[in-house]
C-alpha positions in Angstrom: -1.1 -29.1 -9.2 -1.5 -25.5 -10.9 -4.4 -24.6 -12.9 -3.6 -22.7 -15.2 -6.6 -21.2 -16.5 -7.6 -20.0 -12.6 -4.2 -18.7 -12.3 -4.4 -16.7 -15.5 -7.7 -15.2 -14.2 -6.3 -14.8 -10.6 -3.1 -12.7 -12.4 -5.9 -10.6 -14.1 -8.1 -9.7 -11.6 -4.9 -8.9 -9.3 -3.5 -6.9 -12.0 -7.1 -4.9 -12.1 -6.6 -4.2 -8.5 -3.1 -3.3 -8.7 -3.7 -0.2 -10.6 -6.8 1.0 -8.7 -5.7 3.9 -7.4 -5.9 4.7 -3.5 -4.2 5.4 -0.5 -0.7 3.4 -1.8 -0.6 5.0 -4.8 -1.0 8.4 -3.6 2.2 8.0 -1.2 4.1 6.4 -3.9 3.5 9.5 -6.9 4.2 11.8 -4.3 7.5 10.5 -3.0 8.7 10.0 -6.9 7.2 13.7 -7.8 9.2 15.4 -4.6 11.6 13.5 -3.0 13.0 11.3 -6.1 13.2 8.0 -7.4 15.2 6.3 -4.3 12.9 7.2 -2.0 9.5 6.5 -3.9 11.1 3.0 -4.7 11.5 2.3 -0.8 7.9 3.5 -0.1 6.8 1.2 -3.2 9.0 -1.6 -1.2 7.8 -0.9 2.1 3.7 -1.0 0.8 4.9 -4.5 -1.0 6.4 -6.1 2.3 3.1 -4.6 4.3 1.0 -6.6 1.7 3.7 -9.8 1.5 3.3 -10.0 5.2 -0.7 -9.9 5.3 -0.4 -12.5 2.7 1.6 -14.6 5.2 -0.5 -14.2 8.1 -4.1 -15.0 6.1 -2.1 -18.5 4.9 -1.3 -19.1 8.5 -5.3 -18.1 9.4 -4.8 -14.7 10.9 -7.0 -13.3 8.0 -10.0 -15.7 9.1 -9.6 -14.5 12.7 -9.6 -11.1 11.7 -13.1 -11.7 9.8 -14.3 -13.6 12.7 -13.1 -12.0 15.7 -15.1 -8.2 16.0 -12.4 -7.2 19.0 -9.4 -8.3 17.0 -10.6 -6.4 13.7 -11.4 -3.1 16.0 -8.2 -3.1 17.6 -6.5 -3.1 14.4 -8.3 -1.1 12.4 -9.0 1.7 15.2 -4.5 1.5 15.0 -4.4 1.8 11.5 -7.5 4.6 11.0 -5.9 6.8 13.6 -2.1 6.4 12.0 -3.9 7.3 8.7 -5.2 10.2 10.4 -2.5 11.4 12.0 -0.1 11.2 9.2 -2.8 12.8 6.8 -3.4 16.0 9.1 0.1 16.6 9.7 0.9 16.6 5.7 -2.5 18.8 5.3 -1.6 21.5 8.3 2.3 21.6 7.6 2.6 21.0 4.0 6.6 21.6 2.7 6.7 24.7 1.0 10.0 24.0 -1.5 11.2 21.6 -2.9 15.1 21.1 -1.5 17.9 18.9 -2.6 19.4 16.9 0.2 22.7 15.5 0.9 22.9 11.7 0.7 22.5 11.1 4.4 19.4 13.1 4.4 18.0 11.1 1.5 18.4 8.1 3.6 16.3 9.0 6.4 13.8 10.6 4.0 13.7 7.1 1.9 13.7 4.9 5.2 10.6 7.1 6.7 9.1 6.7 3.2 9.6 2.8 3.6 8.0 2.9 6.9 5.0 5.0 5.9 4.2 2.5 3.2 4.7 -1.0 5.6 2.6 0.6 8.3 -0.1 1.9 6.3 -0.7 -1.8 5.0 -0.1 -3.6 8.2 -2.2 -1.2 9.7 -5.1 -2.0 7.7 -7.0 -5.0 7.9 -8.7 -4.6 4.9 -5.9 -6.3 3.2 -6.4 -9.2 5.2 -9.8 -9.8 4.6 -9.3 -8.6 0.9 -7.0 -11.8 0.6 -9.3 -14.2 3.1 -12.5 -13.2 0.1 -10.5 -13.4 -2.8 -7.7 -16.0 -2.8 -9.8 -18.7 -1.9 -11.8 -18.1 -5.0 -8.6 -18.7 -7.2 -7.1 -22.1 -5.3 -7.8 -25.3 -7.4 -8.6 -28.8 -5.9 -5.8 -30.5 -4.7 -2.8 -28.0 -3.6 -1.6 -26.8 -0.4 -3.9 -24.8 1.1 -1.1 -22.3 3.1 1.4 -22.1 0.6 -0.8 -21.7 -2.6 -2.7 -18.7 -1.0 0.9 -17.3 -0.2 2.1 -18.0 -3.9 -0.9 -16.2 -5.1 -0.5 -13.1 -2.5 3.0 -13.0 -3.9 2.1 -12.7 -7.5 -0.3 -9.7 -6.4 2.4 -8.1 -4.6 4.6 -8.4 -7.3 2.1 -7.1 -10.2 2.0 -4.3 -7.3 5.8 -3.9 -7.3 5.5 -3.3 -11.2 2.9 -1.5 -11.5 4.7 1.3 -8.7 8.0 1.1 -10.9 6.2 2.0 -14.3 4.2 4.6 -12.2 7.6 5.9 -10.7 9.4 6.0 -14.5 6.9 7.8 -15.9 6.8 10.6 -13.1 10.7 11.1 -13.1 10.5 13.0 -16.1 8.1 15.3 -14.8 10.1 16.0 -11.8 11.1 19.5 -12.5 7.6 20.5 -12.8 6.1 18.7 -10.2 8.8 19.7 -7.2 7.3 23.3 -7.9 7.1 25.2 -4.4 3.6 25.7 -5.1 3.4 21.9 -6.3 5.2 20.6 -3.9 2.4 22.3 -0.8 -0.7 20.9 -3.1 1.0 17.6 -3.5 1.4 17.4 0.1 -2.2 18.5 0.9 -4.2 16.4 -1.8 -2.1 13.6 -0.2 -3.1 14.4 3.3 -6.7 14.2 2.2 -6.4 10.9 0.7 -5.1 9.6 3.9 -7.5 11.4 6.1 -10.5 10.0 3.8 -9.0 6.0 3.5 -8.6 6.7 7.7 -12.3 7.5 7.9 -13.1 4.7 5.8 -11.1 2.2 7.5 -12.6 3.4 10.6 -16.1 3.3 9.7 -15.6 -0.3 8.1 -16.7 -3.5 9.1 -15.1 -7.6 9.1 -18.1 -8.6 7.3 
């Protein structure tokens, strides 16, 4: 049975976590400012599916494995850190000089690239799994199926994240003309690259415990 006060407490905690700025927020904001609403939405969906995949994995016990196996955690965090550093360095060294309106076909490619980036950024970040392993059990009432209920809570967090990203994208679009000026595009790429590098280094230095 659902414990309503406990569920509401989780929703409050998950809402705070969803709006906390991080690499995902930087990615979605940059996509909204530079590439448009569709690309930003696809980036947000990629992020959401990455989190949802971790929620499913944790409900099946993978999160516990990562928490207890130093080798498994190190392999995954090394891949995640390398990916973020690679993307960040690329954005720093080769920022776009200007915004260009693209054909519909090009937007599709750009959009799916943003989707893949959002998905991979989360799938290769073991801290997402550890976060779910640490947080979710605190809000699981007695007498429920642990796997199903933990996935249910993870899904709520993902839904809140998608809603937050939707609000961010909507707030960014009126400023799109300003944000897509050549100097702004270049600055956004470099700031985003710096954030990716910072998070990559943070993941590389992190521990499962």
